[in-house]
N, C-alpha and C positions, 0 to 999 in steps of 0.2 A: 382357555381362560387364563392359564398361567402365563402363556406367551403375551397376552394382552396386558396383564398387570405388569410384566417385566418391561414391555415397551413404554407404557405410561410412566413408569418410574424413571426410565432413562430420559424421556422427554422432559419430565419435571426437573431432573437434575441438571440437564443442559440449559433449561430456561433460567433456573435460579443462579447458575454459574455465570451466564451471560449478563443477567441483571446486576449481579454483584460487581461485574467488571466494567460497567458503563461509566463514562466520564461524567463528573458533576459540573454543571454549567451554572454560574452565578451571573445574573443580569442586573445591571445598574443603569440609571438614567445618564445619558450623555448630553451635556449642553451643546447647542448647535444653532447655526444660522438657518433661516428659511425664506422662501420666496412665495408670494401669493399673486395670482393673476385671476381677475374676476370681471364679469360683465353682467348686466341686468337692467333693471328699470328704476327710475326715480319718480317720486310723486312730490310735487310742491304744493303745500297747503294754500288754497285760494278760494275764490268765489265762483268758480265754474264747476261743471260736472267732474266727478272724480276721474273718469277715464280720459277726459280732455286734458288733464294736467299731468298725465304720465309721459315720461320721456326716457331716452336712453341714458345709461350710466355705465362707467367702467372704473376699475380700481386696480392699482398695482402696489404691492407692499414688500418691503424687505425688513426682516426682523431677526431677533435673537431670543431663543428660549433658554433662560438662565437655569431653571429647574422645572420639575414636573408641573408646578402651579403658575409660575410667573414668567411672562414674556413681554417684550417691547418691540413695536414695529414702527417704521417710518413709512407712511402711506401717502400716495398721491391718487386723487380721484377727480371725477368731473365728467362733463359733457354738456348737458343742457338742463335748464329749468324753465318752467312755464308759469305764467300768471293769468288770472281771469278778470275780465272787466264786466261788472254785473249789469251795467245800464247802457248797452249799445242800442241806439234807437232804430237802426236800420240794418237790414241783412247785407247791405253793401260792405259792412265791416265785420271782420271776425272778432269775437269777443275773447279770444285767447291769443296771447303774445308770448314769445319765447326769447331767451337770451342764453349765452354760454357762460360756463364757469369752470374753474379749476381749483382744486383744494389740496393743500399739503400740510401734514401735521404728524403728531406722535400719538400712538394708541398704546395703552397698557392692556395686556391680555391676561386674564385670570382664569385658569382652568377650574371650573366648578366641579367637574367630574373627578379630577385628581385630588382636589382639596377635600372633598367629602369621602370619596371611595378609595383613595390611595392610587399610586401610579401602577399601571399594568401595561406592559409594552404592546400587547396584542389586543387591547380593548378596541372594539369596532367603532364606537361613537364617543367623541370627546366634545363637551359643551364648554364654551368660553364666554366670559363676560368681557365686554369691550368698553373702556372708558378713555376718552382722549380729547384733544383739542387740535385745531388747525386754523389756517388762514385761507379764507375763501376769496378768490380773485374773480370778480364778475366783469364781463365784457360783451360787446355786440348787443347792446340793449336798444337797437334801432327800432324794432317792431313796436315797443311800448311808446317810444317817442313819436313815431309816425301815427299810431292810432290816436294818441292824445291830441296831436296837432290837428287831426282830421275831425274829431268829434267834440272837442272841449267846449265849443260855443253852443252845441246842441244840448249838451247834458248839464252844463254849469258845474260839473264836478271838477275839483281842483286836485290834480295828482301831485300832492305836496312833495313826495319823496322821489320824483322822477329823476333819474340819473343818466349820464352819458359817459362815454369813454371807458375807463377801467377803474373799478372800485375794489379795495381790499378790506375785508371785514373779518373779525374773529368768529370762530365757530366752536361750539361745544358739542360733543357727540357721545352717544352711548348706544350699545347694541348687544346682540348675541351672535355667536359664531359657532356653527356646527361642523366638526371634522369627521368625515366618514372614511375610516382607514381602508386603503387599497393595498398598501405594502408598508414596509418599515419606513420608507421615506416619502411616500406619495399618499395624499388623501384628497377626496372630493370635498370642497368647502362651500357651505351655504351660510351667507351672512345677511342679517337685517340690522340696519342702524338708523337712528334718528339724529338729525342735525339741527341745532338751534342757532339763529343769527339775530342781528338787530332788525328792527321793524322796517328798515330802508331797503331790504334785499329785493322785494318785488315791486318797488317804486310807489307803493300805496301806503298811506298812513292809516294804521289800524289800531294803534295804541297798545300793541302787544308784539312779542317777538315773532319773527317769521320762521317757518320750519320746512325742511324737505327730508324725505325718507327714502332710503335705498334698499333694494332687495337684490342681492348679488350671488351669482353662482360661478364657481371656478375651481381651480386646482391649487393645492398647497404642496410645495416640494421642499423637503429638508435638504440643505446643502452640505450634508455630512452625516455620519452615523448618529442615530438617536439612542442607541443602546450600546453600553459597554459590557462585553461578555468575557468573563474569566473562566477558563476551563481548568478544572482540577483533574488531572489524569487518574484513571483507575489503576490500582496496583496490578502489576503484571504477575499472573500466576503461572509458573512454569511447572511442567510435568517432571516429577523427580526421575532421574535416570538411575537404573540399577548399578550399584557399585560392588565389585567383588574385592573383598579385602582379605589379606592374609591374617590368619589368627594371631592375635597379640597376647602377650602374657597378661595375666590378670593383675591389675594394679589396684590396690585399695584406694578408693576415691578420697580425696581430701575433703573434709567437711566444709560445706559452703554456708556461710552465715548470711541468711537472707535479711536484707534491710527491711525495716518495718514500713508498711504502706497502708494508706486508708483512702477510700473514695466516699465522698458524701454528696448526696443529691438533695438539695433544698428546694421544695416546690412552693409556688405562690398562687394565690387567687388573682383574678383580673384586677389590674391596677395596683396590686400589692408590690412593695419593694423591700419590706422588712419581714424576716422570718418570725412566724408566730406559732404557738401551740406546739404540736409534735415536731414541726420543722425547726423551731427554736431549740428543742431538745437535741436535734441532730447537730446543730451548731455548737452546743455545749460539749457534745461528745468529741467533735473535731478539736475544740480548744484543749480538752483534756489530753487527747492524743498528742498534739503538738507540744504541750508542756512535758509530757512523759518522754518525748523523743526530740530533744532540743537540736539534734543534727538534721532533722527533716525540714524540708521547705514545702510550701503549699501554693498551688496554682488555682485561682478562682476564675472560672469562665461563666458568664451569665447570658441568658437567652430570653427572647420573647416569642410568643406564639404568633404565627402568620395568619391565623384565622380571625383575629380581631385587630382593631386599630389600623394604623398605616405605618409605613417604613420609618418615618421620622419619629413618631410617638413611640414605636416599639424600640427604636434605638435608645431613646431616653430611658425607658423603663429598664432595659437590660443593663445599661451603664449604672443606674442607681442601685440595682440589686447587687452588682459586683462591688460597688463602693461600700454599701452597707455591710456586706459580709466582711470585707477587709477592715472596716471600722470596728466591728464587734471583736475581731481578732486582736487588733492593736489595743483596744480598751481592756481586753482581758490579759494583757501583758505579753502578747506575742510580738517579737521584733518585726518592724515593718520590712526590714531587709529580707526576711524569710517569705514574704508574701508577694506573689505576682498576680495582677488583676487584668482581665480581658473581658470584652463583651461583644457579642455577635448580632445583637438586635434580632430581627426575624429572618436574616439571610441564611442562617443555618438552623435546621430543625433536628436535634439529636434524637427525638423520639417520634414514633409513628402516630401516637395519640396527640392531637393538637394541644389539649390543656396541659400535658406534661412538659411542653416546651417553655412554659413560664418557670424557669428553673435556674438555679446556680449550682454548678458542678465543681466541687473542690477536690483536688487530688493531692494528697500529701505523701511525700516519700523522700 
């Protein structure tokens, strides 16, 4: 039993020593370019059966992710659209006709996941809102022209917006984009978007805009690192070596005058940036110490807890806490030249307990 307890104690000591010596890694978002390649199906709103108006679609896009929430992409898409003729009188004619199109434009990508939940580099699913505009180039509308020429005398229907050649029309688009993380740079991408055009797109006059909808599946590749990692090396602990020294004459030590020091930890509730109650009393004690020791200087470092909010909001709270402590000191008569201010946001957590990391730590010496 004693041997077992001794072995357990040795293993625990080895584990805690190794943990204490691990490097600290700080991760930050890295702006980057990205490439998207997608293929899928398109449905053009019309007067035929739903399945009859489905055609192929493809899209390629190059973009830049400015921050965890906001990105911009230049996209090109297209392939084929279809229209339906509701009144074909004979089976000799198909009531569906198709034409080709190509679209090019700019899309704004807003990450709803990072906007609401904060940026996390290893999150599996990222949901984006897409808002944009493009130019639609329609061409090869021969089937609509041939069908109308064949049956217009039988139906009496006037296809008022029939077009030929090449037509360019503005497009507004909106949609959702799902990124499923495969690795730091690669994700599977699923996108659904709706595109609105003028009433003349499908050659028929309906008195309302024309629409086509795309469902696309593909891959998104980051063209550079997406995470910036800073490694803070752990201190190297060296085993002391035995030193054999010759006896030395006893010398009476010179008295050492220890300089006065003080450490103050001021804690805050959620969203608080000003010390209140018992924490305000701590601040007054710090002011009294600085006045009693005019040669000392004070460093104020403030933090925010990583368990609430997001990195941007927490950075703001930590900075305000540090500024408010410094302001209280200067208003109490402490020279600003004696005060150093810093804030770490939620990138550093000085305490194991989450709520204690809403704190300003002042060290005076």
